[in-house]
C-alpha positions in Angstrom: 83.4 104.3 84.2 84.8 103.9 87.3 88.4 103.5 88.5 89.4 101.8 91.7 92.5 102.0 93.8 92.6 99.7 97.0 95.4 100.7 99.6 95.8 99.5 103.5 97.4 95.8 103.1 100.6 94.8 104.0 102.1 92.3 106.7 100.5 91.1 109.9 100.2 89.1 112.6 97.4 86.6 114.2 95.0 88.7 115.8 96.1 92.2 114.1 93.5 94.3 112.3 93.5 96.5 109.3 91.3 99.2 106.9 91.7 98.6 103.7 90.4 101.6 101.6 89.4 101.7 98.0 89.3 104.7 96.4 86.6 105.7 93.4 87.0 107.9 90.8 85.8 108.6 87.4 81.9 109.1 88.4 80.0 109.0 91.6 79.4 106.2 93.3 75.9 106.8 94.8 74.7 104.5 92.6 76.7 101.2 92.9 77.0 98.7 95.2 80.7 98.6 96.4 82.5 95.1 97.7 85.6 93.5 98.4 86.8 90.3 97.4 89.8 88.4 97.5 92.0 85.4 95.7 94.5 83.2 98.2 97.3 81.6 96.9 96.0 78.9 94.4 92.2 79.9 94.9 89.6 81.2 92.6 88.6 84.7 93.8 86.2 84.7 96.6 83.4 87.5 97.6 84.2 88.8 101.1 81.8 91.3 102.1 79.7 94.3 99.8 77.6 97.3 101.1 74.2 98.9 99.4 74.4 102.1 97.5 73.6 104.2 100.3 75.5 102.3 103.2 72.0 101.1 104.7 72.6 97.2 104.0 75.7 95.2 104.4 76.4 91.5 103.1 79.5 89.3 104.3 80.8 85.8 103.3 80.2 83.5 106.6 84.8 83.2 106.8 84.6 87.1 108.1 81.5 87.4 109.3 81.7 89.1 112.8 85.5 90.2 112.2 85.1 92.3 109.1 83.5 95.1 108.9 82.8 97.0 105.2 81.9 100.6 105.3 81.4 103.5 102.0 81.8 107.2 102.5 80.0 108.7 99.1 81.4 112.0 99.5 84.5 110.9 99.2 84.3 108.1 96.8 85.5 105.6 98.9 84.9 102.6 100.4 86.8 100.3 103.3 86.9 96.9 104.7 88.2 96.8 108.3 89.4 93.7 109.1 89.9 92.4 112.6 91.2 89.2 114.6 92.8 88.2 111.2 93.8 84.9 110.6 96.8 83.1 108.3 93.7 81.8 106.2 92.8 85.8 105.6 95.9 86.0 103.7 95.2 87.2 100.1 95.2 89.7 97.1 92.0 91.8 98.4 90.3 93.7 95.3 87.7 96.0 95.2 84.3 96.3 93.2 81.6 97.9 91.9 78.9 98.0 89.8 75.3 99.2 89.3 73.1 98.5 92.3 70.4 95.9 92.0 67.1 96.4 93.3 66.3 94.1 96.3 69.9 92.4 96.5 73.6 92.6 96.9 75.8 91.1 94.0 77.9 88.4 95.6 79.8 87.0 92.6 82.8 88.3 90.7 81.1 87.9 87.7 78.1 90.6 88.7 80.8 93.7 89.0 82.2 94.9 86.0 85.1 97.4 87.8 88.3 96.2 89.8 90.8 97.9 91.5 94.2 96.4 90.9 94.2 94.3 94.7 96.4 95.2 97.6 98.3 91.9 99.1 97.6 91.2 103.0 99.5 88.7 104.6 98.8 87.6 107.7 101.7 85.3 109.2 101.9 82.4 111.9 
């Protein structure tokens, strides 16, 4: 089992930046794909970004590509999401997710992840 805990959310303004952190515990994450999802008000949970078990490949949702950067530090059992140039549409609860890495692709559907954090609220004020 892997326990995940997010931190770093808050209230920001348009154009601000923030860095979300995901601390993992329970077992090493070096064989896990790590990902970030978000759930905007009244919407379903949606994929934001994922990173391969070794950090060598990342995948992003079209809506955040070029503004958000996912990274990880397996030695620290952590994953991160750097979010720049924030927009009101980025307002959401952000969730960290993890699951055993697949060969050849990164999981980008919520149903493909078994381990989840409780989420951290990010609000971008207009």
